[in-house]
N, C-alpha and C positions, 0 to 999 in steps of 0.2 A: 504493499501499499504505499500511499505519499507520505511525507515528511512532515506531519501536520499532528500536533498535540490532540484532537480530536480523534485521532487515529493510533491512538499509544495501543489499546486492546489487540487491535490485530495484527501490531507488531509485535508484542508480546506473545499470541497464539504463536507465531512463526519462529519465535524466537526457544520458546519450549518445545517446539515440534522438532527443530534443528537439533536442537542440544538433547533431546531423546534418540533421535535419529541416530547422531554421532557420538554421544559420550555417554550413553546410558551404561552400559559395563565396564567405564573404566571410574567411576566414584561412586561412593555411598552417598553423598550430599552435593546437593545444588543451590547454589544463593544467587539472587538476581539483585540489582541495585543498577541505579542512575550513576552518572559520572561526578554529580555532589554528595557521594556517599563514601565519608571512612571508615573502612572496615577493618578490625582490627582481628585479621586471621588466626593467632594463637589464640585469642580468647573464645573466637566461633569453635575453633576445633575442640579446645579444651572442655565446652558444652555439650558439644556434639558426642565426646570420648566420656562423658560423665553415667555415673550406675543410673541415674535419674532418665537419662534420655537411652539409654541399652534395656533397660526394663519398660518404656513408655511404646518403645518399638518391636519389642517382644523378643529381644536377643541380641547375640551378635551379628546374626545376618541382617538387622533391621527389616525383618518381613512387614512388618504393619507399618502403613501409612502416616507421616509426620509432617506437618504443615507449621511452621514456627517463624514466630516476628513480634513484633508490637501491636498488641490486641486493641482494635476499634472496635465501637459497635454504633452503627451509621445511625446520626441521628438522635441515639440513646436508646436506640432498641435492644435490647440484648439477642434477642432472635436473629438479627443480621448482624454477627458479628465477624470481623476480616482482618486480615494483618497487612498495617500502614506499607504501603510500596515505597516510601519515602525512606524509612530504614531497611527497606529492602526485606526478603523473607528466604526462609530456608525449606527446601523439599528434598526427602531421603528418595531414593530410587522407587519405592514401592508408590507415593505420594504422584512423582515424577510421570511413573505410567500410567494410573489411574488418571491422571490430568488429561495427558495427551491423548490415550487409546480410549479409555472409556467415558471420559465426560466431553471435554471440549468441542468433538464433532456434533453434540446433540443440539438439536435446534429447539428454540423452545426455551432451552436451561443456558447454555452457556455463549448464546448469541453470536456461532459462529461466520455471522455477515453483520456485526453490530458495529458501528460508530460510536466509540465515548474514548476517554482519558481516563476512567476509572476502571484499570485495569487489575487494581489489587481487589476492589470490590467485585467483580467480575471473576478471578480467579475462587474466591473466597465462596461467590455463589456453585460453582463448578463442583468443589470441594462439599457444599452442605448438601447437595441433592443426591450423595454418596454417606453421609451420615460424620463428613469430617470436619472436623471446626478447630478454629488455631488453637493452639495450646498454651495455656499461662507460663510466659517463658521468664518473669519475673526471680529471683533468686531468694535466699533463707530467709533477707533482709525484708523481703517485698519490694526489692528495687530493681528499674528496668535493665534489661540486658540491650535491647532494639531502641535505641533513641527518632524519635523523629524530627528532633531539633538537634541546633549545635552545642556543645558543652555548655559553653558561655548562658545560652540560651534558658535550659534547665536549671542551672544553678541560680538563674535570677528569678525564676518564673514563679508567681505566685497565684493561685485563681480568684476571680473577682468575686465581690459579695454575691453578688447577680449570675446565679448558675443555669444559664439559658444561652439556647444557641444566637440570642439575639446580640449577646453580651461577648462570649467566647466558645468557640465550639470544642474547645481542646476537653475540658474539662467533661463536657455533656458526651464525648466521644468515648472520655476513658473508663472502661467499665469496671472499673473498682477505688480504692482510693487514692488519689493522687500526693505522692510525696513530692516534697519540694525542697529545694537546696541539695547540699552534699548528700542527703539521702534518698534522692532519687535515681541517681544513677549508680548500678551495681560496680561492686571492686573490680570484673572481670568483664565491662561491658564489652559487646559486639560491634555494634555501628551506632553512628551519627551522620545526621541528615543536614543538607544543605551548607555543608563544608566545599568551599571554593578556593582557587589560586591561594593566595597566601594562608591561608589559614589551615589548609589540609597540609602544608609544606612544614606551619609551624608544629602544629598536633604532630605530626611524624615526626619532628625534630626532636620534642620533647620525650616523646616515649621511647624514641630509641635513642638516646643521648646523644646527639649530632648538635646539640645547643652549646658556643662556646662559653657563653656566659652563664 
């Protein structure tokens, strides 16, 4: 399809189909994200190798489908849960196969000809039809692993007194108590969104000890 924001769903459908056709047997997990995403690969690997994920996926071969990311509830509706595309989301092999082979071709469910920017909502809709919903990826301290904003934005954020869509969509879309300040981000955070240019280079330099100061 054309290079247009409203065509992202069709482009992501093509991306996942290509990944399935060419890399399905090569990896246990697959993560999708945009070019303004900072992904801490070591922390993602640590999480995916944890006992929690092994048990959730049914053992070492990860036979059961997994859909991991930052959960949002569309307009506050807990029945319409999806993983934010901003911080990216992670599928295991079973979920990738279910999405591409079993769900995406279905007309009326996964919108094989639909034009929309909301690819994250559409992927969740496909999975919901087969009974797979986003898993709660917060750590033991209920801190988030997948972040929809920058580190600074999460550190400074405070919910408004008026908890409504008109005031601020973020707390409305969050399906659990929204922690603030240093308590928000997990010690082993996986991803941050809206990270571009100098900020991306700065975060990388701090994390990997490349700063001279």
